[in-house]
C-alpha positions in Angstrom: 0.0 0.0 0.0 1.0 3.6 -0.5 0.4 6.3 2.1 0.8 10.0 1.7 3.1 11.8 4.3 0.3 13.2 6.5 -1.2 9.7 7.1 2.1 7.9 7.8 2.5 9.0 11.5 -1.1 8.2 12.5 -0.9 4.8 10.8 2.3 4.0 12.6 0.8 5.0 15.9 -2.2 2.7 15.4 0.2 -0.1 14.4 2.2 0.4 17.6 -0.9 0.3 19.7 -2.0 -3.0 18.1 1.4 -4.6 18.4 1.8 -3.7 22.1 -1.7 -5.1 22.9 -3.0 -1.7 24.2 -5.9 -1.4 21.7 -8.8 -1.8 24.3 -7.4 1.0 26.5 -6.3 3.3 23.6 -9.3 3.1 21.3 -11.8 5.0 23.4 -9.3 7.8 23.7 -8.7 7.9 20.0 -12.5 7.9 19.3 -13.0 10.8 21.7 -10.3 12.8 19.9 -11.8 12.1 16.5 -15.2 13.1 17.7 -13.9 16.4 19.2 -12.1 17.2 16.0 -15.3 16.6 14.0 -17.4 18.8 16.3 -14.8 21.6 16.2 -14.8 21.4 12.3 -18.6 21.6 12.1 -18.7 24.6 14.5 -16.2 26.4 12.3 -18.2 25.6 9.2 -21.5 26.8 10.8 -19.8 30.1 11.8 -18.7 30.6 8.2 -22.2 29.8 6.8 -24.3 31.6 9.3 -24.1 35.4 9.1 -23.8 37.3 12.4 -27.2 38.6 13.5 -27.8 42.3 13.0 -28.9 44.4 15.9 -32.7 45.1 15.7 -33.5 48.8 15.0 -35.3 50.9 17.6 -38.9 51.9 16.9 -37.8 55.6 16.5 -35.4 54.6 13.7 -38.0 52.7 11.6 -39.4 54.6 8.6 -43.0 55.7 8.6 -45.1 54.0 5.9 -47.2 56.4 3.9 -50.8 55.6 3.3 -52.0 55.8 -0.3 -55.6 56.7 -1.1 -55.3 55.5 -4.7 -56.7 52.1 -5.6 -54.2 49.4 -6.4 -53.4 48.9 -10.0 -54.9 45.7 -11.6 -52.4 43.0 -12.6 -51.5 42.8 -16.3 -53.5 40.3 -18.3 -51.8 37.0 -18.8 -50.0 36.4 -22.1 -50.6 33.4 -24.2 -48.9 30.1 -23.1 -45.3 29.6 -24.2 -44.8 27.3 -27.2 -41.2 26.4 -28.0 -40.1 27.2 -31.6 -39.7 24.5 -34.2 -36.0 24.3 -33.8 -36.2 23.8 -30.0 -34.2 20.8 -28.7 -37.3 19.2 -27.2 -39.0 19.2 -30.6 -36.0 17.4 -32.2 -35.8 14.6 -29.6 -35.2 11.3 -31.2 -37.0 9.5 -28.3 -40.3 11.2 -29.2 -40.0 10.2 -32.9 -39.1 6.6 -32.0 -42.5 6.0 -30.4 -44.3 6.7 -33.7 -42.2 4.7 -36.1 -43.8 1.6 -37.4 -42.1 -1.6 -36.5 -43.3 -3.5 -39.5 -40.7 -5.0 -41.8 -41.1 -3.8 -45.4 
Protein backbone atom coordinates (compact mmCIF):
# COMPACT_ATOMS: atom_id res chain seq x y z
CA UNK A 1 0.00 0.00 0.00
CA UNK A 2 1.04 3.59 -0.50
CA UNK A 3 0.46 6.28 2.10
CA UNK A 4 0.86 10.01 1.76
CA UNK A 5 3.09 11.77 4.29
CA UNK A 6 0.27 13.17 6.49
CA UNK A 7 -1.16 9.66 7.06
CA UNK A 8 2.11 7.86 7.84
CA UNK A 9 2.52 8.95 11.48
CA UNK A 10 -1.10 8.21 12.49
CA UNK A 11 -0.92 4.82 10.78
CA UNK A 12 2.32 3.96 12.60
CA UNK A 13 0.79 5.05 15.91
CA UNK A 14 -2.17 2.71 15.37
CA UNK A 15 0.17 -0.12 14.40
CA UNK A 16 2.23 0.40 17.56
CA UNK A 17 -0.92 0.31 19.69
CA UNK A 18 -1.99 -2.98 18.09
CA UNK A 19 1.45 -4.55 18.40
CA UNK A 20 1.77 -3.64 22.07
CA UNK A 21 -1.71 -5.08 22.91
CA UNK A 22 -3.04 -1.73 24.16
CA UNK A 23 -5.93 -1.43 21.70
CA UNK A 24 -8.74 -1.82 24.26
CA UNK A 25 -7.41 0.99 26.46
CA UNK A 26 -6.29 3.34 23.65
CA UNK A 27 -9.25 3.07 21.26
CA UNK A 28 -11.80 4.97 23.44
CA UNK A 29 -9.31 7.84 23.75
CA UNK A 30 -8.73 7.89 19.95
CA UNK A 31 -12.46 7.88 19.24
CA UNK A 32 -12.98 10.77 21.66
CA UNK A 33 -10.29 12.82 19.93
CA UNK A 34 -11.77 12.12 16.50
CA UNK A 35 -15.25 13.15 17.68
CA UNK A 36 -13.88 16.36 19.22
CA UNK A 37 -12.11 17.22 15.96
CA UNK A 38 -15.31 16.60 14.00
CA UNK A 39 -17.36 18.79 16.36
CA UNK A 40 -14.81 21.59 16.16
CA UNK A 41 -14.74 21.42 12.34
CA UNK A 42 -18.55 21.53 12.15
CA UNK A 43 -18.70 24.55 14.46
CA UNK A 44 -16.20 26.38 12.29
CA UNK A 45 -18.21 25.57 9.18
CA UNK A 46 -21.44 26.78 10.81
CA UNK A 47 -19.80 30.09 11.77
CA UNK A 48 -18.75 30.63 8.16
CA UNK A 49 -22.19 29.73 6.77
CA UNK A 50 -24.31 31.59 9.28
CA UNK A 51 -24.10 35.40 9.13
CA UNK A 52 -23.83 37.28 12.39
CA UNK A 53 -27.24 38.57 13.55
CA UNK A 54 -27.76 42.28 12.97
CA UNK A 55 -28.96 44.39 15.89
CA UNK A 56 -32.67 45.16 15.66
CA UNK A 57 -33.49 48.83 15.00
CA UNK A 58 -35.29 50.86 17.61
CA UNK A 59 -38.87 51.93 16.95
CA UNK A 60 -37.77 55.55 16.54
CA UNK A 61 -35.39 54.57 13.72
CA UNK A 62 -38.03 52.76 11.63
CA UNK A 63 -39.37 54.60 8.57
CA UNK A 64 -43.00 55.65 8.64
CA UNK A 65 -45.11 54.03 5.94
CA UNK A 66 -47.17 56.41 3.87
CA UNK A 67 -50.81 55.53 3.30
CA UNK A 68 -51.98 55.83 -0.29
CA UNK A 69 -55.58 56.65 -1.10
CA UNK A 70 -55.28 55.50 -4.72
CA UNK A 71 -56.72 52.10 -5.61
CA UNK A 72 -54.18 49.40 -6.40
CA UNK A 73 -53.34 48.89 -10.05
CA UNK A 74 -54.85 45.75 -11.56
CA UNK A 75 -52.44 43.02 -12.62
CA UNK A 76 -51.47 42.78 -16.27
CA UNK A 77 -53.50 40.35 -18.36
CA UNK A 78 -51.80 36.99 -18.83
CA UNK A 79 -49.98 36.44 -22.07
CA UNK A 80 -50.57 33.37 -24.19
CA UNK A 81 -48.86 30.13 -23.11
CA UNK A 82 -45.28 29.60 -24.18
CA UNK A 83 -44.79 27.31 -27.16
CA UNK A 84 -41.20 26.39 -28.04
CA UNK A 85 -40.11 27.18 -31.62
CA UNK A 86 -39.73 24.47 -34.24
CA UNK A 87 -35.96 24.28 -33.79
CA UNK A 88 -36.17 23.83 -30.00
CA UNK A 89 -34.21 20.76 -28.75
CA UNK A 90 -37.31 19.23 -27.19
CA UNK A 91 -39.01 19.14 -30.56
CA UNK A 92 -36.01 17.41 -32.15
CA UNK A 93 -35.86 14.62 -29.58
CA UNK A 94 -35.17 11.24 -31.19
CA UNK A 95 -37.01 9.55 -28.32
CA UNK A 96 -40.29 11.21 -29.27
CA UNK A 97 -40.00 10.16 -32.90
CA UNK A 98 -39.11 6.58 -32.01
CA UNK A 99 -42.51 6.02 -30.41
CA UNK A 100 -44.35 6.74 -33.65
CA UNK A 101 -42.24 4.71 -36.08
CA UNK A 102 -43.85 1.62 -37.41
CA UNK A 103 -42.11 -1.61 -36.49
CA UNK A 104 -43.33 -3.54 -39.53
CA UNK A 105 -40.73 -5.03 -41.82
CA UNK A 106 -41.07 -3.87 -45.39
